[in-house]
N, CA, C and O atoms as CSV, one atom per row, in Angstrom:
chain,resi,resn,atom,element,x,y,z
A,1,MET,N,N,36.431,-19.132,86.709
A,1,MET,CA,C,35.866,-18.438,85.588
A,1,MET,C,C,34.761,-17.522,86.110
A,1,MET,O,O,33.918,-17.932,86.907
A,2,VAL,N,N,34.784,-16.285,85.647
A,2,VAL,CA,C,33.775,-15.303,86.017
A,2,VAL,C,C,32.718,-15.286,84.917
A,2,VAL,O,O,33.046,-15.116,83.743
A,3,ALA,N,N,31.461,-15.459,85.289
A,3,ALA,CA,C,30.377,-15.515,84.296
A,3,ALA,C,C,30.280,-14.210,83.521
A,3,ALA,O,O,30.328,-13.123,84.097
A,4,TRP,N,N,30.139,-14.338,82.188
A,4,TRP,CA,C,29.997,-13.180,81.311
A,4,TRP,C,C,29.268,-13.616,80.051
A,4,TRP,O,O,29.738,-14.505,79.340
A,5,ARG,N,N,28.133,-13.005,79.767
A,5,ARG,CA,C,27.346,-13.370,78.598
A,5,ARG,C,C,27.417,-12.327,77.483
A,5,ARG,O,O,26.963,-12.592,76.370
A,6,GLY,N,N,27.968,-11.166,77.756
A,6,GLY,CA,C,28.022,-10.094,76.764
A,6,GLY,C,C,29.085,-10.334,75.706
A,6,GLY,O,O,29.845,-11.299,75.794
A,7,PRO,N,N,29.142,-9.465,74.708
A,7,PRO,CA,C,30.166,-9.605,73.670
A,7,PRO,C,C,31.544,-9.233,74.214
A,7,PRO,O,O,31.721,-8.177,74.820
A,8,LEU,N,N,32.513,-10.118,73.986
A,8,LEU,CA,C,33.865,-9.911,74.467
A,8,LEU,C,C,34.782,-10.791,73.630
A,8,LEU,O,O,34.478,-11.962,73.403
A,9,ALA,N,N,35.899,-10.240,73.170
A,9,ALA,CA,C,36.796,-10.978,72.270
A,9,ALA,C,C,37.437,-12.184,72.952
A,9,ALA,O,O,37.685,-13.192,72.289
A,10,PHE,N,N,37.713,-12.113,74.251
A,10,PHE,CA,C,38.384,-13.215,74.926
A,10,PHE,C,C,37.462,-13.991,75.863
A,10,PHE,O,O,37.917,-14.596,76.834
A,11,ARG,N,N,36.175,-13.967,75.567
A,11,ARG,CA,C,35.216,-14.767,76.327
A,11,ARG,C,C,35.473,-16.246,76.051
A,11,ARG,O,O,35.775,-16.628,74.920
A,12,VAL,N,N,35.353,-17.069,77.078
A,12,VAL,CA,C,35.660,-18.496,76.990
A,12,VAL,C,C,34.371,-19.295,77.131
A,12,VAL,O,O,33.483,-18.928,77.901
A,13,TYR,N,N,34.276,-20.395,76.378
A,13,TYR,CA,C,33.141,-21.313,76.478
A,13,TYR,C,C,33.620,-22.596,77.132
A,13,TYR,O,O,34.581,-23.211,76.670
A,14,ASN,N,N,32.959,-23.000,78.202
A,14,ASN,CA,C,33.273,-24.249,78.881
A,14,ASN,C,C,31.960,-24.990,79.136
A,14,ASN,O,O,31.196,-24.590,80.013
A,15,PRO,N,N,31.681,-26.068,78.383
A,15,PRO,CA,C,30.401,-26.756,78.512
A,15,PRO,C,C,30.214,-27.471,79.850
A,15,PRO,O,O,29.089,-27.827,80.199
A,16,ASP,N,N,31.301,-27.689,80.610
A,16,ASP,CA,C,31.197,-28.404,81.883
A,16,ASP,C,C,30.792,-27.517,83.053
A,16,ASP,O,O,30.450,-28.030,84.118
A,17,LYS,N,N,30.822,-26.214,82.881
A,17,LYS,CA,C,30.498,-25.283,83.957
A,17,LYS,C,C,29.022,-24.903,83.940
A,17,LYS,O,O,28.400,-24.933,82.878
A,18,PRO,N,N,28.442,-24.545,85.093
A,18,PRO,CA,C,27.047,-24.085,85.108
A,18,PRO,C,C,26.852,-22.806,84.291
A,18,PRO,O,O,25.878,-22.681,83.548
A,19,ASN,N,N,27.784,-21.856,84.432
A,19,ASN,CA,C,27.800,-20.675,83.565
A,19,ASN,C,C,28.765,-20.971,82.433
A,19,ASN,O,O,29.980,-20.911,82.623
A,20,LYS,N,N,28.252,-21.284,81.280
A,20,LYS,CA,C,29.070,-21.808,80.190
A,20,LYS,C,C,29.969,-20.773,79.528
A,20,LYS,O,O,30.980,-21.140,78.930
A,21,PHE,N,N,29.634,-19.507,79.616
A,21,PHE,CA,C,30.442,-18.455,79.025
A,21,PHE,C,C,31.016,-17.587,80.132
A,21,PHE,O,O,30.343,-17.310,81.124
A,22,GLY,N,N,32.267,-17.157,79.960
A,22,GLY,CA,C,32.843,-16.308,80.981
A,22,GLY,C,C,34.250,-15.864,80.669
A,22,GLY,O,O,34.768,-16.091,79.576
A,23,ILE,N,N,34.856,-15.227,81.647
A,23,ILE,CA,C,36.223,-14.735,81.563
A,23,ILE,C,C,37.082,-15.629,82.448
A,23,ILE,O,O,36.800,-15.798,83.635
A,24,LYS,N,N,38.128,-16.199,81.867
A,24,LYS,CA,C,39.004,-17.092,82.612
A,24,LYS,C,C,40.078,-16.257,83.309
A,24,LYS,O,O,40.806,-15.501,82.666
A,25,ILE,N,N,40.165,-16.403,84.629
A,25,ILE,CA,C,41.130,-15.652,85.423
A,25,ILE,C,C,41.958,-16.642,86.239
A,25,ILE,O,O,41.418,-17.500,86.937
A,26,PHE,N,N,43.281,-16.504,86.137
A,26,PHE,CA,C,44.201,-17.311,86.932
A,26,PHE,C,C,44.671,-16.451,88.100
A,26,PHE,O,O,45.122,-15.324,87.892
A,27,GLU,N,N,44.573,-16.967,89.330
A,27,GLU,CA,C,44.935,-16.216,90.525
A,27,GLU,C,C,45.964,-16.979,91.354
A,27,GLU,O,O,45.940,-18.208,91.428
A,28,LEU,N,N,46.863,-16.225,91.973
A,28,LEU,CA,C,47.784,-16.766,92.960
A,28,LEU,C,C,47.374,-16.169,94.298
A,28,LEU,O,O,47.443,-14.955,94.486
A,29,CYS,N,N,46.945,-17.025,95.233
A,29,CYS,CA,C,46.422,-16.559,96.517
A,29,CYS,C,C,47.252,-17.108,97.667
A,29,CYS,O,O,47.787,-18.214,97.594
A,30,ASP,N,N,47.350,-16.321,98.725
A,30,ASP,CA,C,48.022,-16.727,99.946
A,30,ASP,C,C,47.084,-17.658,100.721
A,30,ASP,O,O,45.910,-17.339,100.906
A,31,SER,N,N,47.591,-18.796,101.169
A,31,SER,CA,C,46.730,-19.764,101.854
A,31,SER,C,C,46.363,-19.339,103.269
A,31,SER,O,O,45.344,-19.787,103.795
A,32,ASP,N,N,47.168,-18.485,103.899
A,32,ASP,CA,C,46.860,-18.034,105.260
A,32,ASP,C,C,45.818,-16.927,105.286
A,32,ASP,O,O,44.884,-16.958,106.087
A,33,THR,N,N,45.988,-15.946,104.400
A,33,THR,CA,C,45.121,-14.759,104.441
A,33,THR,C,C,44.057,-14.742,103.351
A,33,THR,O,O,43.146,-13.915,103.397
A,34,SER,N,N,44.153,-15.632,102.379
A,34,SER,CA,C,43.277,-15.666,101.197
A,34,SER,C,C,43.411,-14.405,100.351
A,34,SER,O,O,42.536,-14.109,99.536
A,35,TYR,N,N,44.486,-13.668,100.536
A,35,TYR,CA,C,44.761,-12.462,99.768
A,35,TYR,C,C,45.269,-12.836,98.380
A,35,TYR,O,O,46.126,-13.710,98.252
A,36,CYS,N,N,44.760,-12.194,97.357
A,36,CYS,CA,C,45.195,-12.447,95.983
A,36,CYS,C,C,46.514,-11.723,95.738
A,36,CYS,O,O,46.560,-10.492,95.738
A,37,SER,N,N,47.591,-12.489,95.528
A,37,SER,CA,C,48.919,-11.903,95.316
A,37,SER,C,C,49.097,-11.394,93.897
A,37,SER,O,O,49.655,-10.317,93.686
A,38,SER,N,N,48.630,-12.156,92.933
A,38,SER,CA,C,48.709,-11.741,91.536
A,38,SER,C,C,47.652,-12.488,90.742
A,38,SER,O,O,47.167,-13.539,91.162
A,39,LEU,N,N,47.304,-11.935,89.597
A,39,LEU,CA,C,46.333,-12.602,88.731
A,39,LEU,C,C,46.654,-12.325,87.280
A,39,LEU,O,O,47.332,-11.353,86.946
A,40,GLU,N,N,46.160,-13.190,86.432
A,40,GLU,CA,C,46.338,-13.056,84.990
A,40,GLU,C,C,45.009,-13.391,84.324
A,40,GLU,O,O,44.396,-14.419,84.610
A,41,ILE,N,N,44.580,-12.515,83.441
A,41,ILE,CA,C,43.343,-12.733,82.688
A,41,ILE,C,C,43.701,-13.382,81.364
A,41,ILE,O,O,44.561,-12.891,80.633
A,42,TYR,N,N,43.045,-14.476,81.063
A,42,TYR,CA,C,43.294,-15.202,79.819
A,42,TYR,C,C,42.671,-14.438,78.663
A,42,TYR,O,O,41.454,-14.262,78.607
A,43,THR,N,N,43.525,-13.979,77.728
A,43,THR,CA,C,43.040,-13.174,76.603
A,43,THR,C,C,43.318,-13.797,75.239
A,43,THR,O,O,43.010,-13.183,74.218
A,44,ARG,N,N,43.880,-14.976,75.195
A,44,ARG,CA,C,44.203,-15.682,73.938
A,44,ARG,C,C,45.237,-14.955,73.089
A,44,ARG,O,O,45.334,-15.242,71.896
A,45,LYS,N,N,46.007,-14.037,73.640
A,45,LYS,CA,C,46.946,-13.251,72.849
A,45,LYS,C,C,48.306,-13.903,72.699
A,45,LYS,O,O,49.028,-13.593,71.751
A,46,LYS,N,N,48.682,-14.805,73.613
A,46,LYS,CA,C,49.992,-15.445,73.526
A,46,LYS,C,C,49.950,-16.531,72.458
A,46,LYS,O,O,49.153,-17.463,72.566
A,47,PRO,N,N,50.794,-16.432,71.424
A,47,PRO,CA,C,50.704,-17.384,70.308
A,47,PRO,C,C,51.195,-18.791,70.630
A,47,PRO,O,O,50.627,-19.769,70.143
A,48,CYS,N,N,52.237,-18.906,71.442
A,48,CYS,CA,C,52.739,-20.254,71.721
A,48,CYS,C,C,53.189,-20.344,73.173
A,48,CYS,O,O,53.600,-19.356,73.782
A,49,PHE,N,N,53.100,-21.534,73.699
A,49,PHE,CA,C,53.524,-21.807,75.068
A,49,PHE,C,C,54.575,-22.908,74.984
A,49,PHE,O,O,54.229,-24.053,74.692
A,50,PRO,N,N,55.846,-22.598,75.232
A,50,PRO,CA,C,56.894,-23.609,75.069
A,50,PRO,C,C,56.718,-24.839,75.959
A,50,PRO,O,O,57.017,-25.953,75.530
A,51,HIS,N,N,56.239,-24.657,77.187
A,51,HIS,CA,C,56.066,-25.792,78.106
A,51,HIS,C,C,54.602,-26.136,78.324
A,51,HIS,O,O,54.295,-27.013,79.131
A,52,GLY,N,N,53.705,-25.478,77.635
A,52,GLY,CA,C,52.280,-25.675,77.836
A,52,GLY,C,C,51.679,-24.471,78.533
A,52,GLY,O,O,52.361,-23.771,79.282
A,53,GLN,N,N,50.426,-24.236,78.289
A,53,GLN,CA,C,49.765,-23.045,78.815
A,53,GLN,C,C,49.743,-23.015,80.335
A,53,GLN,O,O,50.063,-21.987,80.932
A,54,THR,N,N,49.373,-24.116,80.974
A,54,THR,CA,C,49.243,-24.096,82.430
A,54,THR,C,C,50.591,-23.883,83.113
A,54,THR,O,O,50.666,-23.160,84.106
A,55,PHE,N,N,51.657,-24.498,82.600
A,55,PHE,CA,C,52.987,-24.293,83.177
A,55,PHE,C,C,53.406,-22.838,83.060
A,55,PHE,O,O,53.888,-22.255,84.031
A,56,ASP,N,N,53.230,-22.244,81.888
A,56,ASP,CA,C,53.628,-20.857,81.677
A,56,ASP,C,C,52.818,-19.892,82.541
A,56,ASP,O,O,53.355,-18.890,83.015
A,57,VAL,N,N,51.546,-20.179,82.750
A,57,VAL,CA,C,50.723,-19.335,83.618
A,57,VAL,C,C,51.211,-19.435,85.060
A,57,VAL,O,O,51.362,-18.415,85.731
A,58,VAL,N,N,51.461,-20.657,85.545
A,58,VAL,CA,C,51.916,-20.844,86.922
A,58,VAL,C,C,53.261,-20.154,87.135
A,58,VAL,O,O,53.437,-19.449,88.129
A,59,ILE,N,N,54.202,-20.342,86.232
A,59,ILE,CA,C,55.521,-19.721,86.377
A,59,ILE,C,C,55.408,-18.203,86.289
A,59,ILE,O,O,56.106,-17.490,87.010
A,60,GLY,N,N,54.546,-17.705,85.423
A,60,GLY,CA,C,54.349,-16.258,85.326
A,60,GLY,C,C,53.812,-15.661,86.618
A,60,GLY,O,O,54.184,-14.547,86.988
A,61,LEU,N,N,52.944,-16.388,87.304
A,61,LEU,CA,C,52.363,-15.880,88.547
A,61,LEU,C,C,53.315,-15.984,89.739
A,61,LEU,O,O,53.281,-15.132,90.627
A,62,ILE,N,N,54.160,-17.012,89.769
A,62,ILE,CA,C,55.006,-17.218,90.952
A,62,ILE,C,C,56.433,-16.713,90.785
A,62,ILE,O,O,57.240,-16.874,91.700
A,63,THR,N,N,56.770,-16.114,89.659
A,63,THR,CA,C,58.141,-15.652,89.423
A,63,THR,C,C,58.680,-14.757,90.546
A,63,THR,O,O,59.832,-14.940,90.938
A,64,PRO,N,N,57.913,-13.801,91.086
A,64,PRO,CA,C,58.481,-12.984,92.173
A,64,PRO,C,C,58.775,-13.761,93.455
A,64,PRO,O,O,59.490,-13.255,94.320
A,65,TYR,N,N,58.250,-14.960,93.601
A,65,TYR,CA,C,58.383,-15.726,94.839
A,65,TYR,C,C,59.268,-16.961,94.693
A,65,TYR,O,O,59.295,-17.796,95.597
A,66,LEU,N,N,59.992,-17.102,93.585
A,66,LEU,CA,C,60.715,-18.345,93.312
A,66,LEU,C,C,61.814,-18.661,94.323
A,66,LEU,O,O,61.909,-19.812,94.750
A,67,GLU,N,N,62.627,-17.727,94.717
A,67,GLU,CA,C,63.776,-18.008,95.585
A,67,GLU,C,C,63.471,-17.792,97.063
A,67,GLU,O,O,64.403,-17.619,97.848
A,68,GLU,N,N,62.215,-17.795,97.468
A,68,GLU,CA,C,61.862,-17.517,98.852
A,68,GLU,C,C,61.543,-18.772,99.665
A,68,GLU,O,O,61.192,-18.661,100.839
A,69,GLY,N,N,61.656,-19.952,99.075
A,69,GLY,CA,C,61.387,-21.186,99.805
A,69,GLY,C,C,59.914,-21.406,100.097
A,69,GLY,O,O,59.556,-21.866,101.181
A,70,ARG,N,N,59.069,-21.086,99.151
A,70,ARG,CA,C,57.620,-21.208,99.326
A,70,ARG,C,C,57.132,-22.589,98.896
A,70,ARG,O,O,57.798,-23.290,98.134
A,71,THR,N,N,55.960,-22.964,99.400
A,71,THR,CA,C,55.277,-24.179,98.976
A,71,THR,C,C,54.104,-23.778,98.108
A,71,THR,O,O,53.310,-22.915,98.483
A,72,LEU,N,N,53.995,-24.402,96.952
A,72,LEU,CA,C,52.932,-24.094,95.992
A,72,LEU,C,C,51.980,-25.279,95.920
A,72,LEU,O,O,52.382,-26.383,95.552
A,73,PHE,N,N,50.730,-25.055,96.268
A,73,PHE,CA,C,49.714,-26.101,96.178
A,73,PHE,C,C,48.933,-25.899,94.888
A,73,PHE,O,O,48.370,-24.829,94.659
A,74,VAL,N,N,48.898,-26.934,94.039
A,74,VAL,CA,C,48.182,-26.868,92.765
A,74,VAL,C,C,47.272,-28.086,92.647
A,74,VAL,O,O,47.571,-29.151,93.187
A,75,ASP,N,N,46.155,-27.917,91.934
A,75,ASP,CA,C,45.287,-29.069,91.715
A,75,ASP,C,C,45.734,-29.809,90.457
A,75,ASP,O,O,46.720,-29.427,89.826
A,76,ASN,N,N,45.024,-30.848,90.099
A,76,ASN,CA,C,45.453,-31.712,89.000
A,76,ASN,C,C,45.493,-30.998,87.653
A,76,ASN,O,O,46.196,-31.458,86.753
A,77,TYR,N,N,44.773,-29.903,87.477
A,77,TYR,CA,C,44.788,-29.176,86.205
A,77,TYR,C,C,46.140,-28.496,85.964
A,77,TYR,O,O,46.575,-28.377,84.819
A,78,TYR,N,N,46.801,-28.054,87.026
A,78,TYR,CA,C,48.048,-27.305,86.897
A,78,TYR,C,C,49.292,-28.155,87.137
A,78,TYR,O,O,50.404,-27.648,86.993
A,79,MET,N,N,49.147,-29.410,87.493
A,79,MET,CA,C,50.305,-30.271,87.711
A,79,MET,C,C,50.947,-30.625,86.382
A,79,MET,O,O,50.258,-30.960,85.419
A,80,SER,N,N,52.268,-30.549,86.336
A,80,SER,CA,C,53.005,-30.981,85.156
A,80,SER,C,C,54.401,-31.424,85.593
A,80,SER,O,O,54.904,-30.945,86.610
A,81,PRO,N,N,55.030,-32.323,84.848
A,81,PRO,CA,C,56.391,-32.744,85.195
A,81,PRO,C,C,57.376,-31.579,85.180
A,81,PRO,O,O,58.310,-31.548,85.982
A,82,ASP,N,N,57.177,-30.613,84.268
A,82,ASP,CA,C,58.078,-29.465,84.202
A,82,ASP,C,C,58.009,-28.630,85.474
A,82,ASP,O,O,59.028,-28.101,85.916
A,83,LEU,N,N,56.846,-28.504,86.060
A,83,LEU,CA,C,56.692,-27.731,87.294
A,83,LEU,C,C,57.462,-28.383,88.436
A,83,LEU,O,O,58.070,-27.688,89.250
A,84,PHE,N,N,57.440,-29.695,88.501
A,84,PHE,CA,C,58.158,-30.390,89.561
A,84,PHE,C,C,59.655,-30.448,89.275
A,84,PHE,O,O,60.454,-30.558,90.205
A,85,THR,N,N,60.047,-30.376,88.011
A,85,THR,CA,C,61.464,-30.357,87.653
A,85,THR,C,C,62.102,-29.020,88.000
A,85,THR,O,O,63.251,-28.983,88.441
A,86,ILE,N,N,61.382,-27.931,87.811
A,86,ILE,CA,C,61.942,-26.608,88.089
A,86,ILE,C,C,62.198,-26.407,89.573
A,86,ILE,O,O,62.988,-25.541,89.949
A,87,SER,N,N,61.548,-27.185,90.417
A,87,SER,CA,C,61.748,-27.037,91.857
A,87,SER,C,C,63.160,-27.432,92.287
A,87,SER,O,O,63.597,-27.042,93.370
A,88,ARG,N,N,63.869,-28.180,91.484
A,88,ARG,CA,C,65.240,-28.565,91.818
A,88,ARG,C,C,66.195,-27.374,91.738
A,88,ARG,O,O,67.140,-27.286,92.523
A,89,SER,N,N,65.956,-26.459,90.798
A,89,SER,CA,C,66.859,-25.321,90.641
A,89,SER,C,C,66.423,-24.095,91.441
A,89,SER,O,O,67.218,-23.175,91.638
A,90,THR,N,N,65.189,-24.069,91.899
A,90,THR,CA,C,64.696,-22.956,92.716
A,90,THR,C,C,64.272,-23.508,94.070
A,90,THR,O,O,64.243,-24.721,94.278
A,91,ARG,N,N,63.952,-22.621,94.968
A,91,ARG,CA,C,63.486,-23.061,96.283
A,91,ARG,C,C,61.965,-23.083,96.320
A,91,ARG,O,O,61.356,-22.662,97.304
A,92,LEU,N,N,61.363,-23.569,95.260
A,92,LEU,CA,C,59.913,-23.718,95.168
A,92,LEU,C,C,59.573,-25.183,95.418
A,92,LEU,O,O,60.193,-26.078,94.843
A,93,TRP,N,N,58.597,-25.420,96.269
A,93,TRP,CA,C,58.204,-26.787,96.597
A,93,TRP,C,C,56.751,-27.007,96.185
A,93,TRP,O,O,55.837,-26.717,96.957
A,94,PRO,N,N,56.533,-27.522,94.965
A,94,PRO,CA,C,55.150,-27.756,94.527
A,94,PRO,C,C,54.555,-29.011,95.165
A,94,PRO,O,O,55.237,-30.019,95.347
A,95,VAL,N,N,53.296,-28.924,95.491
A,95,VAL,CA,C,52.542,-30.052,96.026
A,95,VAL,C,C,51.313,-30.200,95.160
A,95,VAL,O,O,50.521,-29.266,95.032
A,96,GLY,N,N,51.148,-31.377,94.559
A,96,GLY,CA,C,50.004,-31.612,93.692
A,96,GLY,C,C,48.835,-32.209,94.469
A,96,GLY,O,O,49.005,-33.160,95.232
A,97,LEU,N,N,47.679,-31.656,94.272
A,97,LEU,CA,C,46.468,-32.138,94.919
A,97,LEU,C,C,45.565,-32.731,93.864
A,97,LEU,O,O,45.265,-32.076,92.866
A,98,TYR,N,N,45.138,-33.934,94.063
A,98,TYR,CA,C,44.205,-34.549,93.135
A,98,TYR,C,C,42.805,-34.350,93.694
A,98,TYR,O,O,42.432,-34.949,94.703
A,99,VAL,N,N,42.032,-33.491,93.017
A,99,VAL,CA,C,40.699,-33.145,93.494
A,99,VAL,C,C,39.657,-33.897,92.716
A,99,VAL,O,O,38.463,-33.740,92.971
């Protein structure tokens, strides 16, 4: 989350963070180079998430890389049974990290 205190329609409040107000950004980064491959800014515009918000965000970010045999490392916030089920039909290998 990027700290932001000004007026903004999609500003997020998270009481557990030191900066309680901000912009939520989801990023897909390369583990070797730390290069940001893609990102999505949370704007609250999507009305429904068929598999849940975190699953849809992860799939939206990794769609260009699905059939390349990549390993996806996610923390406990992004782990879901659907994410591990989709790995059977694609060459995506998710690894869940409990932080």
